[in-house]
C-alpha positions as CSV (number, residue, x, y, z in Angstrom):
1,X,-13.1,44.5,-80.7
2,X,-12.6,41.8,-78.1
3,X,-16.3,41.8,-77.3
4,X,-17.2,41.3,-81.0
5,X,-14.6,38.5,-81.2
6,X,-15.9,36.8,-78.1
7,X,-19.5,37.1,-79.5
8,X,-18.4,35.6,-82.8
9,X,-16.7,32.7,-81.1
10,X,-19.8,32.1,-79.0
11,X,-22.1,32.1,-82.1
12,X,-19.8,29.6,-83.8
13,X,-19.9,27.3,-80.8
14,X,-23.7,27.5,-80.7
15,X,-23.9,26.9,-84.5
16,X,-21.8,23.7,-84.3
17,X,-23.6,22.5,-81.1
18,X,-20.3,22.3,-79.2
19,X,-21.3,24.7,-76.5
20,X,-24.2,22.6,-75.3
21,X,-22.2,19.4,-75.2
22,X,-19.5,20.7,-72.7
23,X,-18.9,18.0,-70.1
24,X,-16.1,19.6,-67.9
25,X,-14.8,23.2,-67.8
26,X,-11.5,24.3,-66.2
27,X,-11.2,28.1,-65.9
28,X,-7.7,29.5,-65.8
29,X,-6.1,26.1,-65.4
30,X,-2.9,25.8,-63.3
31,X,0.2,25.4,-65.6
32,X,3.5,24.1,-64.3
33,X,5.6,25.9,-67.0
34,X,5.2,27.7,-70.4
35,X,7.6,28.3,-73.2
36,X,6.3,31.8,-74.1
37,X,4.9,34.0,-71.2
38,X,3.0,36.1,-73.8
39,X,0.4,33.4,-74.3
40,X,-1.9,32.1,-71.6
41,X,-4.6,29.4,-71.4
42,X,-7.9,31.0,-70.3
43,X,-10.1,28.0,-70.3
44,X,-10.2,24.3,-71.2
45,X,-13.4,22.6,-72.1
46,X,-14.0,18.9,-72.6
47,X,-16.9,17.7,-74.8
48,X,-17.7,14.2,-76.1
49,X,-15.5,14.8,-79.2
50,X,-13.0,17.6,-78.4
51,X,-10.5,19.1,-76.0
52,X,-11.1,22.8,-76.6
53,X,-8.4,25.2,-75.4
54,X,-9.1,28.9,-75.3
55,X,-5.9,31.0,-75.4
56,X,-4.9,34.6,-75.3
57,X,-1.8,36.2,-76.9
58,X,-0.7,39.6,-75.8
59,X,2.8,40.7,-76.7
60,X,4.3,42.6,-73.7
61,X,7.9,42.5,-74.7
62,X,9.0,40.1,-72.0
63,X,11.5,37.3,-72.6
64,X,10.3,33.7,-72.9
65,X,10.6,31.8,-69.6
66,X,13.2,29.2,-70.4
67,X,14.6,26.9,-73.0
68,X,12.7,24.0,-71.7
69,X,13.6,20.4,-72.6
70,X,10.9,17.8,-73.0
71,X,11.1,14.7,-70.7
72,X,10.2,12.4,-73.5
73,X,10.9,12.2,-77.3
74,X,8.7,14.5,-79.5
75,X,8.5,13.4,-83.2
76,X,9.4,16.3,-85.3
77,X,9.3,16.4,-89.1
78,X,12.6,18.2,-89.5
79,X,14.4,17.1,-86.3
80,X,16.3,19.7,-84.1
81,X,16.0,20.7,-80.5
82,X,13.4,22.7,-78.6
83,X,13.8,26.1,-77.0
84,X,14.3,29.8,-77.7
85,X,15.5,33.0,-76.1
86,X,14.0,35.9,-78.0
87,X,10.6,37.6,-78.3
88,X,8.2,36.3,-81.0
89,X,7.4,38.8,-83.7
90,X,4.5,36.9,-85.2
91,X,2.2,34.1,-84.2
92,X,0.6,31.0,-85.7
93,X,-0.6,27.5,-84.6
94,X,0.9,24.6,-86.4
95,X,-1.4,21.9,-87.7
96,X,1.1,19.2,-86.3
97,X,0.3,20.4,-82.7
98,X,-0.3,17.6,-80.2
99,X,-1.4,17.1,-76.6
100,X,0.6,14.6,-74.6
101,X,-0.4,12.8,-71.3
102,X,1.6,10.7,-68.9
103,X,5.1,11.4,-70.2
104,X,4.1,10.8,-73.8
105,X,2.1,7.6,-73.2
106,X,-0.9,9.0,-75.3
107,X,-1.1,11.8,-77.8
108,X,-4.0,13.7,-79.3
109,X,-4.1,15.5,-82.7
110,X,-5.1,19.0,-83.5
111,X,-8.4,19.1,-85.3
112,X,-8.5,22.8,-86.1
113,X,-7.6,26.2,-84.8
114,X,-9.8,29.4,-85.0
115,X,-8.7,33.1,-85.2
116,X,-5.1,32.2,-85.8
117,X,-3.3,31.0,-89.0
118,X,-2.2,27.4,-89.1
119,X,0.8,27.7,-91.4
120,X,1.6,31.4,-92.1
121,X,2.7,33.5,-89.2
122,X,0.7,36.6,-88.2
123,X,2.7,39.7,-87.0
124,X,1.5,41.1,-83.7
125,X,2.8,44.5,-82.4
126,X,3.4,45.1,-78.7
127,X,0.2,45.7,-76.7
128,X,-2.1,44.0,-79.2
129,X,-4.2,41.1,-77.9
130,X,-5.3,38.1,-79.9
131,X,-7.9,35.5,-78.6
132,X,-7.9,32.2,-80.4
133,X,-9.2,28.6,-79.9
134,X,-7.6,25.2,-80.6
135,X,-9.7,22.0,-81.0
136,X,-7.9,18.7,-80.2
137,X,-9.1,15.1,-80.0
138,X,-10.8,14.4,-76.7
139,X,-8.4,13.5,-73.9
140,X,-9.3,10.1,-72.4
141,X,-11.2,10.4,-69.1
142,X,-8.9,10.0,-66.1
143,X,-6.0,12.1,-67.4
144,X,-6.0,15.3,-65.5
145,X,-2.6,16.8,-66.7
146,X,-1.4,17.3,-70.2
147,X,1.5,18.9,-72.2
148,X,0.8,21.0,-75.2
149,X,3.5,20.8,-77.9
150,X,2.8,23.3,-80.7
151,X,6.1,23.3,-82.6
152,X,9.9,23.6,-82.1
153,X,11.4,27.2,-82.0
154,X,12.9,28.3,-85.3
155,X,14.6,31.2,-87.0
156,X,13.0,33.2,-89.8
157,X,14.8,35.7,-91.9
158,X,13.9,38.5,-89.6
159,X,13.3,37.0,-86.1
160,X,13.3,34.1,-83.8
161,X,9.9,32.4,-83.5
162,X,9.0,30.9,-80.1
163,X,6.2,28.3,-80.0
164,X,3.3,28.0,-77.8
165,X,4.3,25.0,-75.7
166,X,2.9,24.3,-72.2
167,X,4.0,21.8,-69.6
168,X,1.7,20.4,-66.9
169,X,-1.7,21.9,-67.7
170,X,-4.1,20.7,-64.9
171,X,-7.7,20.1,-65.8
172,X,-10.9,18.5,-64.5
173,X,-11.3,15.2,-66.3
174,X,-12.5,12.4,-64.0
175,X,-12.7,8.8,-64.9
176,X,-15.9,7.4,-66.3
177,X,-18.1,5.7,-63.7
178,X,-18.6,2.0,-64.2
179,X,-22.2,1.3,-65.2
180,X,-24.3,-0.6,-62.8
181,X,-24.8,-4.3,-63.7
182,X,-28.3,-5.1,-64.9
183,X,-30.0,-7.3,-62.3
184,X,-32.6,-9.9,-63.4
185,X,-35.6,-9.6,-61.1
186,X,-36.1,-12.8,-59.0
187,X,-39.5,-14.5,-59.1
188,X,-40.9,-14.4,-55.6
189,X,-41.3,-17.8,-53.9
190,X,-44.9,-18.8,-53.3
191,X,-46.2,-18.0,-49.8
192,X,-48.0,-21.0,-48.2
193,X,-51.5,-20.1,-46.9
194,X,-51.6,-19.5,-43.2
195,X,-53.1,-22.4,-41.1
196,X,-56.3,-21.3,-39.5
197,X,-56.4,-21.9,-35.7
198,X,-58.6,-24.9,-34.7
199,X,-62.0,-24.1,-33.1
200,X,-62.8,-25.9,-29.8
201,X,-66.5,-26.4,-29.2
202,X,-68.0,-25.4,-25.8
203,X,-68.8,-28.5,-23.7
204,X,-69.1,-26.9,-20.3
205,X,-69.8,-23.4,-19.1
206,X,-66.5,-21.5,-19.2
207,X,-64.7,-24.2,-21.2
208,X,-63.9,-24.0,-24.8
209,X,-63.4,-20.9,-27.0
210,X,-65.6,-19.0,-29.4
211,X,-62.6,-17.2,-30.9
212,X,-59.3,-18.5,-32.2
213,X,-56.9,-19.6,-29.5
214,X,-53.7,-18.2,-31.3
215,X,-53.8,-14.4,-31.0
216,X,-51.3,-12.8,-33.5
217,X,-48.6,-10.8,-31.9
218,X,-48.2,-7.2,-33.0
219,X,-45.4,-6.7,-35.5
220,X,-42.3,-4.9,-34.3
221,X,-40.7,-2.2,-36.5
222,X,-37.3,-3.3,-37.8
223,X,-34.4,-1.4,-36.3
224,X,-32.2,0.3,-38.8
225,X,-28.5,0.1,-38.1
226,X,-27.0,3.4,-36.8
227,X,-24.7,5.2,-39.3
228,X,-21.0,4.3,-38.9
229,X,-19.2,7.0,-36.9
230,X,-16.3,8.6,-38.9
231,X,-13.4,10.5,-37.4
232,X,-10.1,12.2,-38.2
233,X,-7.5,10.9,-35.8
234,X,-3.8,10.7,-35.3
235,X,-0.8,11.7,-33.1
236,X,0.9,15.0,-32.5
237,X,4.6,14.7,-31.9
238,X,7.9,16.7,-32.1
239,X,9.6,16.5,-35.4
240,X,13.0,16.7,-33.7
241,X,12.6,14.1,-30.9
242,X,9.7,12.1,-32.4
243,X,8.2,12.1,-28.9
244,X,4.4,12.8,-28.5
245,X,3.4,16.3,-27.4
246,X,0.1,17.9,-26.3
247,X,-1.3,20.1,-29.1
248,X,-4.5,21.9,-30.0
249,X,-6.0,20.6,-33.3
250,X,-8.3,23.1,-34.9
251,X,-10.7,22.0,-37.6
252,X,-13.3,23.5,-39.9
253,X,-15.5,22.2,-42.7
254,X,-14.7,24.1,-45.8
255,X,-16.6,22.2,-48.6
256,X,-19.1,19.5,-48.9
257,X,-22.8,18.8,-49.6
258,X,-23.8,20.4,-46.3
259,X,-21.3,23.2,-46.2
260,X,-21.2,26.7,-47.5
261,X,-17.6,27.3,-46.6
262,X,-18.4,29.7,-43.7
263,X,-18.7,27.2,-40.8
264,X,-17.0,28.3,-37.6
265,X,-13.8,26.5,-36.5
266,X,-13.8,24.0,-33.6
267,X,-10.9,22.3,-31.8
268,X,-9.8,19.3,-29.7
269,X,-6.8,18.6,-27.5
270,X,-4.4,15.7,-28.1
271,X,-4.0,13.8,-24.8
272,X,-1.0,13.3,-22.6
273,X,1.2,11.3,-22.7
274,X,0.3,9.6,-26.0
275,X,-0.3,12.7,-28.1
276,X,-3.4,11.1,-29.7
277,X,-6.3,13.2,-30.9
278,X,-9.7,12.3,-32.4
279,X,-12.1,14.6,-34.3
280,X,-15.6,13.2,-34.6
281,X,-17.1,13.9,-38.0
282,X,-20.8,14.6,-38.1
283,X,-20.9,16.1,-41.6
284,X,-18.7,14.6,-44.3
285,X,-16.7,16.8,-46.6
286,X,-13.3,18.5,-46.9
287,X,-11.9,19.8,-43.6
288,X,-9.0,22.3,-42.9
289,X,-7.1,20.9,-40.0
290,X,-4.3,22.7,-38.1
291,X,-2.2,21.4,-35.2
292,X,-0.4,24.0,-33.0
293,X,1.5,23.8,-29.7
294,X,3.4,26.4,-27.7
295,X,7.1,26.5,-28.8
296,X,6.4,24.8,-32.1
297,X,5.4,25.9,-35.6
298,X,1.9,25.0,-36.5
299,X,1.1,22.6,-39.3
300,X,-1.9,22.5,-41.6
301,X,-3.6,20.1,-44.0
302,X,-6.9,19.7,-45.9
303,X,-8.5,16.2,-45.4
304,X,-11.4,14.7,-47.2
305,X,-13.8,12.6,-45.1
306,X,-16.2,10.0,-46.5
307,X,-17.2,6.7,-44.9
308,X,-14.0,5.6,-43.2
309,X,-11.7,7.2,-40.6
310,X,-8.9,9.5,-41.8
311,X,-5.5,9.1,-40.2
312,X,-3.2,12.2,-40.1
313,X,-0.2,12.6,-37.8
314,X,1.4,16.0,-37.2
315,X,5.1,16.4,-36.7
316,X,5.7,19.9,-35.4
317,X,9.0,21.6,-35.8
318,X,10.3,23.3,-32.6
319,X,11.0,27.0,-32.6
320,X,14.8,26.9,-32.0
321,X,17.9,28.2,-33.7
322,X,18.8,26.0,-36.7
323,X,15.4,24.5,-37.3
324,X,14.3,24.4,-41.0
325,X,10.8,24.0,-42.4
326,X,9.4,24.1,-45.9
327,X,6.6,26.6,-46.3
328,X,4.2,24.2,-48.0
329,X,1.4,26.5,-49.2
330,X,3.3,29.3,-50.9
331,X,2.3,29.7,-54.5
332,X,3.5,32.0,-57.4
333,X,2.4,32.5,-60.9
334,X,4.3,30.5,-63.5
335,X,7.8,31.9,-64.1
336,X,6.9,35.0,-62.0
337,X,7.4,36.1,-58.4
338,X,4.1,37.7,-57.5
339,X,2.4,35.9,-54.6
340,X,-1.0,34.2,-55.3
341,X,-3.8,34.8,-52.7
342,X,-3.7,31.1,-51.7
343,X,-0.4,31.9,-50.0
344,X,-1.7,34.4,-47.5
345,X,-3.0,32.0,-44.8
346,X,0.3,30.3,-44.5
347,X,2.2,33.6,-44.3
348,X,-0.3,35.0,-41.9
349,X,0.4,32.1,-39.5
350,X,4.2,32.7,-39.9
351,X,3.7,36.4,-39.1
352,X,1.7,35.4,-36.0
353,X,4.5,33.2,-34.8
354,X,7.1,35.9,-35.2
355,X,4.8,38.4,-33.4
356,X,4.5,35.9,-30.5
357,X,8.3,35.5,-30.5
358,X,9.7,39.1,-30.8
359,X,13.4,37.9,-30.5
360,X,13.0,35.5,-33.4
361,X,14.8,36.1,-36.7
362,X,14.7,34.0,-39.8
363,X,16.3,33.3,-43.2
364,X,14.2,32.6,-46.2
365,X,15.7,30.4,-48.9
366,X,14.3,30.2,-52.4
367,X,14.7,27.2,-54.7
368,X,13.7,26.3,-58.3
369,X,13.8,23.2,-60.5
370,X,16.8,22.6,-62.9
371,X,14.9,23.5,-66.1
372,X,16.1,26.6,-68.0
373,X,19.0,29.1,-67.6
374,X,20.9,28.8,-64.3
375,X,21.3,32.5,-63.7
376,X,17.7,33.3,-64.5
377,X,16.5,30.6,-62.0
378,X,18.8,32.1,-59.3
379,X,17.3,35.6,-59.9
380,X,13.7,34.1,-59.9
381,X,14.3,32.4,-56.6
382,X,15.8,35.5,-55.1
383,X,12.8,37.7,-56.2
384,X,10.3,35.2,-54.8
385,X,11.8,35.1,-51.3
386,X,12.0,38.9,-51.4
387,X,8.3,39.0,-52.2
388,X,7.6,36.8,-49.2
389,X,9.7,39.1,-47.0
390,X,7.7,42.1,-48.3
391,X,4.5,40.5,-47.3
392,X,5.7,39.7,-43.8
393,X,6.9,43.3,-43.4
394,X,3.4,44.5,-44.4
395,X,2.1,42.5,-41.5
396,X,4.3,44.4,-39.0
397,X,7.4,42.2,-38.9
398,X,10.6,44.2,-38.9
399,X,12.7,43.8,-42.1
400,X,15.9,43.4,-40.0
401,X,14.5,40.1,-38.7
402,X,14.3,38.5,-42.1
403,X,17.3,37.5,-44.3
404,X,16.8,36.2,-47.9
405,X,18.8,34.2,-50.3
406,X,18.1,32.6,-53.7
407,X,19.8,29.3,-54.5
408,X,18.0,28.7,-57.8
409,X,18.4,25.1,-59.0
410,X,21.5,24.3,-57.1
411,X,19.9,22.4,-54.2
412,X,17.3,20.0,-55.6
413,X,15.6,17.5,-53.3
414,X,14.9,14.9,-56.1
415,X,16.1,14.0,-59.6
416,X,14.0,16.7,-61.4
417,X,13.3,14.2,-64.1
418,X,9.5,14.1,-64.1
419,X,6.7,16.6,-64.1
420,X,5.7,15.3,-60.7
421,X,9.1,15.9,-59.1
422,X,9.8,19.4,-60.5
423,X,7.2,21.2,-58.5
424,X,8.7,19.8,-55.3
425,X,11.9,21.6,-56.0
426,X,10.2,24.9,-56.6
427,X,9.9,25.8,-52.9
428,X,10.5,28.4,-50.1
429,X,12.3,27.2,-47.0
430,X,12.7,29.0,-43.7
431,X,15.6,28.6,-41.3
432,X,15.5,30.0,-37.8
433,X,18.6,32.1,-37.3
434,X,17.7,33.2,-33.7
435,X,14.9,31.9,-31.5
């Protein structure tokens, strides 16, 4: 059934000419938050005319994530607040749906929806899957994150209906390149004829010339300027004392025009006593760079190189009781606690540090943003740090060396008012209990 539906959608796209006009495609886009976990965005396509969103609804009986509040006013025909706390019994896609960018700065109307009713609601039993497509006006180039507002939650005679609202959908949508200015060809200046060397007649034997006296010199090839050398450079220092330290800086080209992603890693040493390092870049692209020193936690970053030097200082946290660091590259699925594969390299480094320091014990602290039910957020943060602990135990670290606690939204590090700030509060921190 699903194959027939996918084939039908593909034939419709080919018939309308949309498929051939796709400019950018984002498969399984990252979503900051969703109102109903039963619906997911599988793909977003951008054509010259449309923003096309492919979605899947599969009722699994789970609760909607949270009663999320919008950070900007949403015009509603009947007023009321947004949110909902019960499973949807039926689905639809309202014709008043909108896409919003930059905190409501611009909005884009729904053109049409396929394989889902627009006004009436369609009942979906648990376990059944529905694939549908929504066509919106084309999002202006340069906006790479949007919110989808389908409707406000409402109550029918038999059930509570939760709408398909998404916050922070990340897509590929670069700005348009500026067209090159038309240049008027210049008329070449006339070249004066070369003056012929004067002939001196022969008056005495051996005096005079039978050939021109001015012998042309051989032309020298023009020297091309050498390409500008590019480097990644910076300073390695202690995050506690701010003093420079000697560290090993490992680097590897992971993407670029001349990279396949399988290049071997190389390294340089920062010098004493300044802590300065310099990585000469021969092939430009994106590099994974890690600074490490004995007695300190390593720190990593991805840096893009082009035609100018890239500056990156590394402040390494010492391995001592009381030290706290935020595990930067730990990712979970939206409103869930299962680890994403992108988290494994960071956790593997942490496991390596604990194996090198067998007396070390830590405490993992989980945090969320302030959106949604407080108790649910506390439970989510607790489940996430327990999942991190399970991974470290699978790498040979004793469970007795790892404590966990979930604080939920009670310890934010910013105001939580914008879509940019909220992801910063969804974090895992590590405190060294014993070094």
